[in-house]
N, CA, C and O atoms as CSV, one atom per row, in Angstrom:
chain,resi,resn,atom,element,x,y,z
A,1,MET,N,N,-15.986,21.651,-5.645
A,1,MET,CA,C,-14.576,21.617,-5.990
A,1,MET,C,C,-14.367,22.045,-7.441
A,1,MET,O,O,-13.365,22.677,-7.776
A,2,THR,N,N,-15.319,21.695,-8.288
A,2,THR,CA,C,-15.187,22.040,-9.703
A,2,THR,C,C,-15.083,23.545,-9.884
A,2,THR,O,O,-14.212,24.017,-10.614
A,3,ASN,N,N,-15.968,24.319,-9.222
A,3,ASN,CA,C,-15.933,25.769,-9.367
A,3,ASN,C,C,-14.653,26.361,-8.808
A,3,ASN,O,O,-14.078,27.268,-9.410
A,4,ILE,N,N,-14.197,25.862,-7.666
A,4,ILE,CA,C,-12.956,26.360,-7.076
A,4,ILE,C,C,-11.805,26.151,-8.051
A,4,ILE,O,O,-11.002,27.057,-8.279
A,5,MET,N,N,-11.728,24.946,-8.630
A,5,MET,CA,C,-10.649,24.651,-9.565
A,5,MET,C,C,-10.735,25.539,-10.792
A,5,MET,O,O,-9.734,26.110,-11.224
A,6,ARG,N,N,-11.912,25.654,-11.346
A,6,ARG,CA,C,-12.058,26.411,-12.588
A,6,ARG,C,C,-11.873,27.912,-12.380
A,6,ARG,O,O,-11.394,28.603,-13.280
A,7,ASN,N,N,-12.244,28.423,-11.215
A,7,ASN,CA,C,-12.158,29.871,-10.977
A,7,ASN,C,C,-10.779,30.327,-10.529
A,7,ASN,O,O,-10.375,31.447,-10.841
A,8,ASN,N,N,-10.055,29.494,-9.813
A,8,ASN,CA,C,-8.800,29.933,-9.204
A,8,ASN,C,C,-7.554,29.380,-9.877
A,8,ASN,O,O,-6.446,29.803,-9.545
A,9,MET,N,N,-7.698,28.456,-10.804
A,9,MET,CA,C,-6.534,27.817,-11.412
A,9,MET,C,C,-6.426,28.148,-12.893
A,9,MET,O,O,-7.412,28.158,-13.630
A,10,LYS,N,N,-5.199,28.418,-13.297
A,10,LYS,CA,C,-4.920,28.668,-14.714
A,10,LYS,C,C,-3.968,27.571,-15.197
A,10,LYS,O,O,-2.862,27.445,-14.671
A,11,PRO,N,N,-4.381,26.776,-16.192
A,11,PRO,CA,C,-3.487,25.753,-16.723
A,11,PRO,C,C,-2.225,26.365,-17.331
A,11,PRO,O,O,-2.281,27.372,-18.037
A,12,VAL,N,N,-1.089,25.733,-17.040
A,12,VAL,CA,C,0.194,26.230,-17.555
A,12,VAL,C,C,0.839,25.206,-18.484
A,12,VAL,O,O,1.185,25.524,-19.622
A,13,ALA,N,N,1.001,23.961,-17.989
A,13,ALA,CA,C,1.680,22.932,-18.796
A,13,ALA,C,C,1.221,21.543,-18.373
A,13,ALA,O,O,0.856,21.309,-17.221
A,14,PHE,N,N,1.250,20.630,-19.339
A,14,PHE,CA,C,0.940,19.226,-19.100
A,14,PHE,C,C,2.205,18.422,-19.358
A,14,PHE,O,O,2.807,18.516,-20.428
A,15,TYR,N,N,2.604,17.627,-18.362
A,15,TYR,CA,C,3.799,16.794,-18.463
A,15,TYR,C,C,3.355,15.348,-18.654
A,15,TYR,O,O,2.820,14.746,-17.724
A,16,PRO,N,N,3.567,14.776,-19.843
A,16,PRO,CA,C,3.097,13.424,-20.129
A,16,PRO,C,C,3.987,12.354,-19.494
A,16,PRO,O,O,4.963,12.657,-18.808
A,17,TYR,N,N,3.624,11.111,-19.742
A,17,TYR,CA,C,4.340,9.938,-19.264
A,17,TYR,C,C,5.819,10.054,-19.627
A,17,TYR,O,O,6.091,10.347,-20.791
A,18,THR,N,N,6.752,9.864,-18.790
A,18,THR,CA,C,6.706,9.654,-17.362
A,18,THR,C,C,7.169,10.908,-16.644
A,18,THR,O,O,8.289,11.377,-16.845
A,19,SER,N,N,6.293,11.445,-15.803
A,19,SER,CA,C,6.591,12.639,-15.032
A,19,SER,C,C,6.095,12.438,-13.618
A,19,SER,O,O,5.186,11.643,-13.377
A,20,SER,N,N,6.692,13.159,-12.679
A,20,SER,CA,C,6.240,13.088,-11.289
A,20,SER,C,C,6.503,14.417,-10.597
A,20,SER,O,O,7.362,15.196,-11.010
A,21,THR,N,N,5.742,14.655,-9.534
A,21,THR,CA,C,5.925,15.882,-8.776
A,21,THR,C,C,7.152,15.765,-7.889
A,21,THR,O,O,7.553,14.668,-7.502
A,22,THR,N,N,7.742,16.912,-7.574
A,22,THR,CA,C,8.847,16.974,-6.611
A,22,THR,C,C,8.467,18.005,-5.558
A,22,THR,O,O,7.536,18.787,-5.752
A,23,GLY,N,N,9.178,18.004,-4.465
A,23,GLY,CA,C,8.842,18.927,-3.387
A,23,GLY,C,C,7.417,18.708,-2.911
A,23,GLY,O,O,6.677,19.665,-2.682
A,24,ARG,N,N,7.039,17.463,-2.766
A,24,ARG,CA,C,5.647,17.133,-2.424
A,24,ARG,C,C,5.296,17.593,-1.012
A,24,ARG,O,O,6.037,17.363,-0.057
A,25,PHE,N,N,4.151,18.245,-0.913
A,25,PHE,CA,C,3.622,18.566,0.413
A,25,PHE,C,C,2.325,17.808,0.665
A,25,PHE,O,O,1.770,17.864,1.763
A,26,TYR,N,N,1.837,17.092,-0.365
A,26,TYR,CA,C,0.683,16.198,-0.191
A,26,TYR,C,C,0.895,14.984,-1.077
A,26,TYR,O,O,1.192,15.107,-2.266
A,27,SER,N,N,0.740,13.824,-0.487
A,27,SER,CA,C,0.845,12.579,-1.238
A,27,SER,C,C,-0.066,11.569,-0.574
A,27,SER,O,O,-0.030,11.399,0.644
A,28,ASP,N,N,-0.886,10.895,-1.372
A,28,ASP,CA,C,-1.865,9.993,-0.801
A,28,ASP,C,C,-1.917,8.702,-1.588
A,28,ASP,O,O,-2.570,8.616,-2.628
A,29,ARG,N,N,-1.232,7.717,-1.089
A,29,ARG,CA,C,-1.311,6.396,-1.697
A,29,ARG,C,C,-2.172,5.480,-0.841
A,29,ARG,O,O,-2.935,4.660,-1.351
A,30,ARG,N,N,-2.037,5.634,0.435
A,30,ARG,CA,C,-2.691,4.761,1.399
A,30,ARG,C,C,-4.207,4.738,1.227
A,30,ARG,O,O,-4.821,3.671,1.275
A,31,ASP,N,N,-4.824,5.927,1.024
A,31,ASP,CA,C,-6.280,5.999,0.932
A,31,ASP,C,C,-6.786,6.008,-0.502
A,31,ASP,O,O,-7.970,6.255,-0.729
A,32,TYR,N,N,-5.932,5.748,-1.461
A,32,TYR,CA,C,-6.334,5.861,-2.863
A,32,TYR,C,C,-7.554,4.992,-3.168
A,32,TYR,O,O,-8.482,5.448,-3.837
A,33,HIS,N,N,-7.566,3.761,-2.692
A,33,HIS,CA,C,-8.676,2.864,-3.015
A,33,HIS,C,C,-9.990,3.344,-2.412
A,33,HIS,O,O,-11.054,3.065,-2.965
A,34,ASN,N,N,-9.940,4.056,-1.297
A,34,ASN,CA,C,-11.153,4.592,-0.683
A,34,ASN,C,C,-11.611,5.881,-1.363
A,34,ASN,O,O,-12.798,6.206,-1.331
A,35,THR,N,N,-10.707,6.600,-1.961
A,35,THR,CA,C,-11.040,7.908,-2.532
A,35,THR,C,C,-10.708,8.007,-4.024
A,35,THR,O,O,-10.607,9.109,-4.562
A,36,LYS,N,N,-10.538,6.867,-4.691
A,36,LYS,CA,C,-10.111,6.909,-6.093
A,36,LYS,C,C,-11.104,7.630,-6.997
A,36,LYS,O,O,-10.708,8.199,-8.015
A,37,ASP,N,N,-12.386,7.616,-6.642
A,37,ASP,CA,C,-13.362,8.337,-7.472
A,37,ASP,C,C,-13.091,9.843,-7.441
A,37,ASP,O,O,-13.240,10.523,-8.455
A,38,ASN,N,N,-12.691,10.364,-6.269
A,38,ASN,CA,C,-12.332,11.788,-6.169
A,38,ASN,C,C,-11.126,12.105,-7.038
A,38,ASN,O,O,-11.096,13.134,-7.714
A,39,TYR,N,N,-10.129,11.222,-7.023
A,39,TYR,CA,C,-8.926,11.448,-7.827
A,39,TYR,C,C,-9.247,11.383,-9.315
A,39,TYR,O,O,-8.745,12.183,-10.105
A,40,LYS,N,N,-10.090,10.420,-9.687
A,40,LYS,CA,C,-10.480,10.310,-11.097
A,40,LYS,C,C,-11.215,11.581,-11.530
A,40,LYS,O,O,-10.978,12.092,-12.625
A,41,LEU,N,N,-12.101,12.089,-10.676
A,41,LEU,CA,C,-12.835,13.307,-11.000
A,41,LEU,C,C,-11.881,14.498,-11.098
A,41,LEU,O,O,-11.991,15.307,-12.018
A,42,THR,N,N,-10.949,14.606,-10.156
A,42,THR,CA,C,-9.969,15.682,-10.194
A,42,THR,C,C,-9.171,15.637,-11.489
A,42,THR,O,O,-8.964,16.665,-12.135
A,43,LYS,N,N,-8.723,14.442,-11.866
A,43,LYS,CA,C,-7.942,14.277,-13.095
A,43,LYS,C,C,-8.790,14.637,-14.313
A,43,LYS,O,O,-8.305,15.287,-15.239
A,44,LYS,N,N,-10.046,14.217,-14.312
A,44,LYS,CA,C,-10.948,14.515,-15.429
A,44,LYS,C,C,-11.155,16.021,-15.568
A,44,LYS,O,O,-11.125,16.555,-16.677
A,45,ILE,N,N,-11.364,16.706,-14.440
A,45,ILE,CA,C,-11.557,18.163,-14.475
A,45,ILE,C,C,-10.298,18.846,-14.996
A,45,ILE,O,O,-10.383,19.763,-15.813
A,46,LEU,N,N,-9.130,18.406,-14.528
A,46,LEU,CA,C,-7.876,19.005,-14.999
A,46,LEU,C,C,-7.707,18.809,-16.504
A,46,LEU,O,O,-7.322,19.738,-17.213
A,47,ILE,N,N,-7.993,17.604,-16.988
A,47,ILE,CA,C,-7.877,17.342,-18.431
A,47,ILE,C,C,-8.794,18.275,-19.214
A,47,ILE,O,O,-8.388,18.846,-20.226
A,48,GLU,N,N,-10.041,18.431,-18.743
A,48,GLU,CA,C,-10.991,19.328,-19.422
A,48,GLU,C,C,-10.491,20.770,-19.401
A,48,GLU,O,O,-10.524,21.459,-20.421
A,49,MET,N,N,-10.025,21.229,-18.224
A,49,MET,CA,C,-9.532,22.607,-18.111
A,49,MET,C,C,-8.369,22.856,-19.062
A,49,MET,O,O,-8.311,23.893,-19.723
A,50,PHE,N,N,-7.454,21.914,-19.130
A,50,PHE,CA,C,-6.273,22.091,-19.978
A,50,PHE,C,C,-6.666,22.094,-21.456
A,50,PHE,O,O,-6.190,22.933,-22.221
A,51,ASN,N,N,-7.522,21.170,-21.858
A,51,ASN,CA,C,-7.944,21.127,-23.265
A,51,ASN,C,C,-8.713,22.389,-23.641
A,51,ASN,O,O,-8.537,22.907,-24.744
A,52,GLU,N,N,-9.567,22.898,-22.738
A,52,GLU,CA,C,-10.298,24.145,-23.005
A,52,GLU,C,C,-9.341,25.329,-23.132
A,52,GLU,O,O,-9.622,26.283,-23.857
A,53,ALA,N,N,-8.221,25.265,-22.432
A,53,ALA,CA,C,-7.226,26.349,-22.491
A,53,ALA,C,C,-6.278,26.206,-23.677
A,53,ALA,O,O,-5.393,27.041,-23.866
A,54,GLY,N,N,-6.453,25.160,-24.475
A,54,GLY,CA,C,-5.607,24.979,-25.649
A,54,GLY,C,C,-4.330,24.202,-25.373
A,54,GLY,O,O,-3.401,24.229,-26.179
A,55,ILE,N,N,-4.277,23.501,-24.229
A,55,ILE,CA,C,-3.125,22.672,-23.894
A,55,ILE,C,C,-3.575,21.223,-23.948
A,55,ILE,O,O,-4.401,20.794,-23.142
A,56,ARG,N,N,-3.038,20.470,-24.893
A,56,ARG,CA,C,-3.488,19.086,-25.070
A,56,ARG,C,C,-3.062,18.232,-23.872
A,56,ARG,O,O,-1.872,18.025,-23.632
A,57,ALA,N,N,-4.056,17.742,-23.127
A,57,ALA,CA,C,-3.819,16.857,-21.988
A,57,ALA,C,C,-4.682,15.617,-22.175
A,57,ALA,O,O,-5.730,15.667,-22.820
A,58,TYR,N,N,-4.238,14.521,-21.612
A,58,TYR,CA,C,-4.982,13.272,-21.773
A,58,TYR,C,C,-4.755,12.376,-20.559
A,58,TYR,O,O,-3.846,12.598,-19.759
A,59,ASN,N,N,-5.602,11.363,-20.446
A,59,ASN,CA,C,-5.553,10.446,-19.325
A,59,ASN,C,C,-4.453,9.416,-19.571
A,59,ASN,O,O,-4.474,8.694,-20.568
A,60,ASP,N,N,-3.499,9.359,-18.654
A,60,ASP,CA,C,-2.401,8.399,-18.744
A,60,ASP,C,C,-1.834,8.227,-17.345
A,60,ASP,O,O,-2.227,8.939,-16.421
A,61,ASN,N,N,-0.935,7.308,-17.188
A,61,ASN,CA,C,-0.259,7.088,-15.924
A,61,ASN,C,C,0.999,7.961,-15.888
A,61,ASN,O,O,1.596,8.250,-16.924
A,62,LYS,N,N,1.386,8.372,-14.690
A,62,LYS,CA,C,2.621,9.127,-14.475
A,62,LYS,C,C,2.610,10.456,-15.229
A,62,LYS,O,O,3.528,10.763,-15.989
A,63,VAL,N,N,1.548,11.241,-15.002
A,63,VAL,CA,C,1.427,12.547,-15.630
A,63,VAL,C,C,1.342,13.627,-14.558
A,63,VAL,O,O,0.967,13.362,-13.416
A,64,VAL,N,N,1.698,14.856,-14.950
A,64,VAL,CA,C,1.660,15.989,-14.033
A,64,VAL,C,C,0.995,17.172,-14.737
A,64,VAL,O,O,1.235,17.431,-15.916
A,65,PHE,N,N,0.160,17.877,-13.988
A,65,PHE,CA,C,-0.511,19.084,-14.469
A,65,PHE,C,C,0.052,20.280,-13.702
A,65,PHE,O,O,-0.025,20.322,-12.474
A,66,GLU,N,N,0.615,21.247,-14.418
A,66,GLU,CA,C,1.142,22.468,-13.794
A,66,GLU,C,C,0.075,23.546,-13.885
A,66,GLU,O,O,-0.453,23.818,-14.963
A,67,VAL,N,N,-0.242,24.161,-12.744
A,67,VAL,CA,C,-1.255,25.225,-12.719
A,67,VAL,C,C,-0.744,26.412,-11.926
A,67,VAL,O,O,0.106,26.275,-11.046
A,68,GLU,N,N,-1.281,27.584,-12.257
A,68,GLU,CA,C,-1.076,28.782,-11.450
A,68,GLU,C,C,-2.350,28.982,-10.650
A,68,GLU,O,O,-3.452,28.908,-11.194
A,69,VAL,N,N,-2.199,29.232,-9.373
A,69,VAL,CA,C,-3.340,29.438,-8.495
A,69,VAL,C,C,-3.275,30.854,-7.941
A,69,VAL,O,O,-2.234,31.301,-7.461
A,70,ARG,N,N,-4.403,31.553,-8.016
A,70,ARG,CA,C,-4.525,32.892,-7.430
A,70,ARG,C,C,-5.711,32.884,-6.484
A,70,ARG,O,O,-6.826,32.531,-6.869
A,71,GLU,N,N,-5.460,33.275,-5.248
A,71,GLU,CA,C,-6.571,33.337,-4.299
A,71,GLU,C,C,-7.492,34.490,-4.641
A,71,GLU,O,O,-8.715,34.362,-4.582
A,72,TYR,N,N,-6.891,35.628,-5.004
A,72,TYR,CA,C,-7.638,36.811,-5.415
A,72,TYR,C,C,-7.060,37.283,-6.742
A,72,TYR,O,O,-5.920,36.961,-7.076
A,73,THR,N,N,-7.840,38.039,-7.493
A,73,THR,CA,C,-7.372,38.461,-8.814
A,73,THR,C,C,-6.120,39.334,-8.736
A,73,THR,O,O,-5.321,39.341,-9.672
A,74,ASP,N,N,-5.934,40.071,-7.638
A,74,ASP,CA,C,-4.760,40.925,-7.547
A,74,ASP,C,C,-3.615,40.297,-6.760
A,74,ASP,O,O,-2.597,40.949,-6.528
A,75,SER,N,N,-3.767,39.038,-6.345
A,75,SER,CA,C,-2.680,38.372,-5.610
A,75,SER,C,C,-1.691,37.733,-6.580
A,75,SER,O,O,-2.021,37.454,-7.733
A,76,LEU,N,N,-0.488,37.510,-6.098
A,76,LEU,CA,C,0.540,36.872,-6.929
A,76,LEU,C,C,0.195,35.403,-7.126
A,76,LEU,O,O,-0.330,34.766,-6.213
A,77,PRO,N,N,0.482,34.856,-8.302
A,77,PRO,CA,C,0.170,33.443,-8.543
A,77,PRO,C,C,1.155,32.516,-7.838
A,77,PRO,O,O,2.323,32.852,-7.640
A,78,VAL,N,N,0.659,31.356,-7.469
A,78,VAL,CA,C,1.475,30.294,-6.896
A,78,VAL,C,C,1.424,29.131,-7.883
A,78,VAL,O,O,0.345,28.752,-8.339
A,79,THR,N,N,2.577,28.565,-8.213
A,79,THR,CA,C,2.610,27.434,-9.133
A,79,THR,C,C,2.561,26.134,-8.350
A,79,THR,O,O,3.363,25.911,-7.443
A,80,LEU,N,N,1.606,25.271,-8.708
A,80,LEU,CA,C,1.470,23.950,-8.091
A,80,LEU,C,C,1.476,22.890,-9.180
A,80,LEU,O,O,1.134,23.156,-10.332
A,81,TYR,N,N,1.867,21.693,-8.797
A,81,TYR,CA,C,1.931,20.557,-9.721
A,81,TYR,C,C,1.091,19.422,-9.145
A,81,TYR,O,O,1.344,18.961,-8.033
A,82,PHE,N,N,0.085,18.971,-9.908
A,82,PHE,CA,C,-0.758,17.852,-9.514
A,82,PHE,C,C,-0.268,16.616,-10.257
A,82,PHE,O,O,-0.260,16.583,-11.487
A,83,GLY,N,N,0.140,15.599,-9.500
A,83,GLY,CA,C,0.702,14.404,-10.108
A,83,GLY,C,C,-0.148,13.168,-9.899
A,83,GLY,O,O,-0.726,12.968,-8.830
A,84,PHE,N,N,-0.218,12.348,-10.922
A,84,PHE,CA,C,-0.914,11.064,-10.868
A,84,PHE,C,C,0.097,10.010,-11.303
A,84,PHE,O,O,0.488,9.949,-12.469
A,85,TYR,N,N,0.511,9.188,-10.357
A,85,TYR,CA,C,1.610,8.248,-10.589
A,85,TYR,C,C,1.225,6.900,-9.981
A,85,TYR,O,O,1.098,6.778,-8.763
A,86,ASP,N,N,1.039,5.890,-10.832
A,86,ASP,CA,C,0.576,4.569,-10.388
A,86,ASP,C,C,-0.662,4.748,-9.503
A,86,ASP,O,O,-1.661,5.301,-9.964
A,87,TRP,N,N,-0.623,4.302,-8.266
A,87,TRP,CA,C,-1.775,4.422,-7.354
A,87,TRP,C,C,-1.583,5.600,-6.410
A,87,TRP,O,O,-2.086,5.573,-5.287
A,88,ASN,N,N,-0.877,6.617,-6.837
A,88,ASN,CA,C,-0.558,7.725,-5.969
A,88,ASN,C,C,-1.026,9.043,-6.587
A,88,ASN,O,O,-0.878,9.265,-7.789
A,89,PHE,N,N,-1.584,9.900,-5.759
A,89,PHE,CA,C,-1.929,11.264,-6.148
A,89,PHE,C,C,-1.090,12.183,-5.296
A,89,PHE,O,O,-0.987,11.974,-4.087
A,90,SER,N,N,-0.477,13.213,-5.899
A,90,SER,CA,C,0.367,14.104,-5.113
A,90,SER,C,C,0.252,15.526,-5.610
A,90,SER,O,O,-0.116,15.783,-6.756
A,91,ILE,N,N,0.581,16.452,-4.710
A,91,ILE,CA,C,0.674,17.861,-5.052
A,91,ILE,C,C,2.060,18.318,-4.608
A,91,ILE,O,O,2.470,18.079,-3.472
A,92,GLY,N,N,2.774,18.975,-5.514
A,92,GLY,CA,C,4.127,19.414,-5.186
A,92,GLY,C,C,4.415,20.796,-5.721
A,92,GLY,O,O,3.562,21.449,-6.322
A,93,VAL,N,N,5.652,21.228,-5.486
A,93,VAL,CA,C,6.077,22.559,-5.937
A,93,VAL,C,C,7.065,22.477,-7.095
A,93,VAL,O,O,7.621,23.495,-7.507
A,94,GLY,N,N,7.289,21.273,-7.627
A,94,GLY,CA,C,8.194,21.078,-8.750
A,94,GLY,C,C,7.788,19.842,-9.538
A,94,GLY,O,O,6.847,19.132,-9.181
A,95,VAL,N,N,8.520,19.605,-10.617
A,95,VAL,CA,C,8.211,18.477,-11.484
A,95,VAL,C,C,9.499,17.872,-12.025
A,95,VAL,O,O,10.486,18.572,-12.256
A,96,LYS,N,N,9.469,16.574,-12.219
A,96,LYS,CA,C,10.572,15.850,-12.874
A,96,LYS,C,C,9.955,15.102,-14.052
A,96,LYS,O,O,8.957,14.397,-13.905
A,97,THR,N,N,10.565,15.267,-15.212
A,97,THR,CA,C,10.045,14.586,-16.391
A,97,THR,C,C,11.172,13.923,-17.166
A,97,THR,O,O,12.297,14.423,-17.199
A,98,ASP,N,N,10.861,12.799,-17.784
A,98,ASP,CA,C,11.852,12.099,-18.604
A,98,ASP,C,C,11.950,12.673,-20.008
A,98,ASP,O,O,12.881,12.358,-20.749
A,99,CYS,N,N,10.986,13.517,-20.377
A,99,CYS,CA,C,10.960,14.030,-21.751
A,99,CYS,C,C,10.588,15.523,-21.754
A,99,CYS,O,O,9.439,15.869,-22.025
A,100,PRO,N,N,11.544,16.398,-21.457
A,100,PRO,CA,C,11.224,17.836,-21.442
A,100,PRO,C,C,10.656,18.348,-22.765
A,100,PRO,O,O,9.843,19.272,-22.767
A,101,SER,N,N,11.066,17.769,-23.875
A,101,SER,CA,C,10.571,18.241,-25.172
A,101,SER,C,C,9.127,17.791,-25.438
A,101,SER,O,O,8.502,18.261,-26.389
A,102,CYS,N,N,8.594,16.885,-24.609
A,102,CYS,CA,C,7.227,16.391,-24.778
A,102,CYS,C,C,6.204,17.224,-24.014
A,102,CYS,O,O,5.000,17.018,-24.172
A,103,VAL,N,N,6.663,18.157,-23.193
A,103,VAL,CA,C,5.768,18.963,-22.356
A,103,VAL,C,C,4.858,19.784,-23.260
A,103,VAL,O,O,5.308,20.386,-24.235
A,104,LYS,N,N,3.572,19.799,-22.923
A,104,LYS,CA,C,2.578,20.531,-23.706
A,104,LYS,C,C,2.252,21.849,-23.012
A,104,LYS,O,O,1.841,21.870,-21.852
A,105,ARG,N,N,2.442,22.942,-23.738
A,105,ARG,CA,C,2.111,24.272,-23.241
A,105,ARG,C,C,1.257,24.966,-24.291
A,105,ARG,O,O,1.256,24.591,-25.464
A,106,LYS,N,N,0.548,25.964,-23.855
A,106,LYS,CA,C,-0.231,26.744,-24.815
A,106,LYS,C,C,0.739,27.538,-25.668
A,106,LYS,O,O,1.648,28.191,-25.157
A,107,GLU,N,N,0.537,27.476,-26.944
A,107,GLU,CA,C,1.404,28.214,-27.869
A,107,GLU,C,C,1.130,29.703,-27.712
A,107,GLU,O,O,-0.025,30.125,-27.755
A,108,PRO,N,N,2.166,30.498,-27.532
A,108,PRO,CA,C,1.949,31.939,-27.401
A,108,PRO,C,C,1.399,32.516,-28.697
A,108,PRO,O,O,1.780,32.101,-29.792
A,109,GLN,N,N,0.504,33.472,-28.553
A,109,GLN,CA,C,-0.049,34.145,-29.724
A,109,GLN,C,C,0.981,35.130,-30.246
A,109,GLN,O,O,1.264,36.147,-29.614
A,110,VAL,N,N,1.531,34.818,-31.394
A,110,VAL,CA,C,2.552,35.676,-31.979
A,110,VAL,C,C,1.866,36.665,-32.907
A,110,VAL,O,O,1.138,36.292,-33.827
A,111,GLN,N,N,2.122,37.925,-32.638
A,111,GLN,CA,C,1.533,38.950,-33.472
A,111,GLN,C,C,2.377,39.104,-34.730
A,111,GLN,O,O,3.604,39.179,-34.665
A,112,LYS,N,N,1.702,39.151,-35.872
A,112,LYS,CA,C,2.402,39.293,-37.135
A,112,LYS,C,C,3.110,40.645,-37.171
A,112,LYS,O,O,2.515,41.686,-36.893
A,113,GLN,N,N,4.362,40.605,-37.512
A,113,GLN,CA,C,5.138,41.845,-37.589
A,113,GLN,C,C,4.777,42.577,-38.881
A,113,GLN,O,O,4.672,41.980,-39.953
A,114,LYS,N,N,4.594,43.877,-38.741
A,114,LYS,CA,C,4.235,44.683,-39.909
A,114,LYS,C,C,5.442,44.862,-40.814
A,114,LYS,O,O,6.570,45.047,-40.357
A,115,THR,N,N,5.175,44.802,-42.092
A,115,THR,CA,C,6.219,45.069,-43.073
A,115,THR,C,C,6.190,46.563,-43.409
A,115,THR,O,O,5.263,47.283,-43.036
A,116,LEU,N,N,7.200,46.997,-44.105
A,116,LEU,CA,C,7.236,48.396,-44.532
A,116,LEU,C,C,6.042,48.700,-45.423
A,116,LEU,O,O,5.472,49.788,-45.341
A,117,GLY,N,N,5.657,47.758,-46.268
A,117,GLY,CA,C,4.487,47.936,-47.140
A,117,GLY,C,C,3.208,48.123,-46.331
A,117,GLY,O,O,2.375,48.964,-46.670
A,118,ASP,N,N,3.050,47.334,-45.251
A,118,ASP,CA,C,1.868,47.477,-44.382
A,118,ASP,C,C,1.816,48.866,-43.766
A,118,ASP,O,O,0.763,49.502,-43.730
A,119,ILE,N,N,2.949,49.324,-43.288
A,119,ILE,CA,C,3.016,50.645,-42.643
A,119,ILE,C,C,2.684,51.741,-43.652
A,119,ILE,O,O,1.934,52.664,-43.338
A,120,LEU,N,N,3.247,51.645,-44.883
A,120,LEU,CA,C,2.969,52.651,-45.919
A,120,LEU,C,C,1.486,52.651,-46.300
A,120,LEU,O,O,0.893,53.717,-46.460
A,121,ARG,N,N,0.882,51.472,-46.448
A,121,ARG,CA,C,-0.547,51.394,-46.781
A,121,ARG,C,C,-1.398,52.062,-45.697
A,121,ARG,O,O,-2.317,52.823,-46.001
A,122,GLU,N,N,-1.082,51.769,-44.427
A,122,GLU,CA,C,-1.824,52.376,-43.326
A,122,GLU,C,C,-1.676,53.900,-43.360
A,122,GLU,O,O,-2.642,54.629,-43.136
A,123,HIS,N,N,-0.486,54.361,-43.637
A,123,HIS,CA,C,-0.228,55.798,-43.680
A,123,HIS,C,C,-0.991,56.456,-44.834
A,123,HIS,O,O,-1.557,57.536,-44.668
A,124,ILE,N,N,-1.005,55.823,-45.974
A,124,ILE,CA,C,-1.735,56.353,-47.137
A,124,ILE,C,C,-3.225,56.408,-46.830
A,124,ILE,O,O,-3.883,57.403,-47.135
A,125,LEU,N,N,-3.771,55.337,-46.222
A,125,LEU,CA,C,-5.196,55.332,-45.853
A,125,LEU,C,C,-5.501,56.449,-44.851
A,125,LEU,O,O,-6.540,57.103,-44.937
A,126,TYR,N,N,-4.604,56.655,-43.921
A,126,TYR,CA,C,-4.769,57.722,-42.936
A,126,TYR,C,C,-4.804,59.099,-43.612
A,126,TYR,O,O,-5.656,59.933,-43.306
A,127,LEU,N,N,-3.864,59.318,-44.533
A,127,LEU,CA,C,-3.806,60.585,-45.251
A,127,LEU,C,C,-5.045,60.797,-46.095
A,127,LEU,O,O,-5.553,61.916,-46.166
A,128,GLU,N,N,-5.548,59.746,-46.742
A,128,GLU,CA,C,-6.755,59.861,-47.552
A,128,GLU,C,C,-7.962,60.239,-46.696
A,128,GLU,O,O,-8.796,61.039,-47.121
A,129,LYS,N,N,-8.062,59.664,-45.480
A,129,LYS,CA,C,-9.163,60.000,-44.578
A,129,LYS,C,C,-9.060,61.462,-44.135
A,129,LYS,O,O,-10.076,62.141,-43.989
A,130,GLU,N,N,-7.835,61.943,-43.921
A,130,GLU,CA,C,-7.635,63.316,-43.487
A,130,GLU,C,C,-8.062,64.313,-44.560
A,130,GLU,O,O,-8.533,65.404,-44.240
A,131,GLU,N,N,-7.900,63.946,-45.835
A,131,GLU,CA,C,-8.272,64.832,-46.935
A,131,GLU,C,C,-9.766,64.938,-47.058
A,131,GLU,O,O,-10.267,65.966,-47.514
A,132,LEU,N,N,-10.502,63.915,-46.670
A,132,LEU,CA,C,-11.962,63.941,-46.810
A,132,LEU,C,C,-12.523,64.843,-45.781
A,132,LEU,O,O,-13.739,65.018,-45.711
């Protein structure tokens, strides 16, 4: 399961306490006590994946992990939400959170905009190379 998760899932956002999945197509409270080790492992793997991707995630109650899943590299991504709420584990197609401003996402890499001075320096260096 670890390889499947790591190879096919891309971390998108971590929704901290208190968040829950919506549009659930899988929810398992009844068997939680029999399978809680699997849920703990799943949560641990998700936390590691998110932290490795630069999205701060941590172990807490009532949290949701948003991921993009691709079956093949050229297939369209599907967004899924893995929720851990009290004694319940769920997978849904949406999320509800009490604190939208608390959601953790990877900060986009902003490219520094070139100034006129930068452009002129590059042009001068280019011209100097052409003369040689």
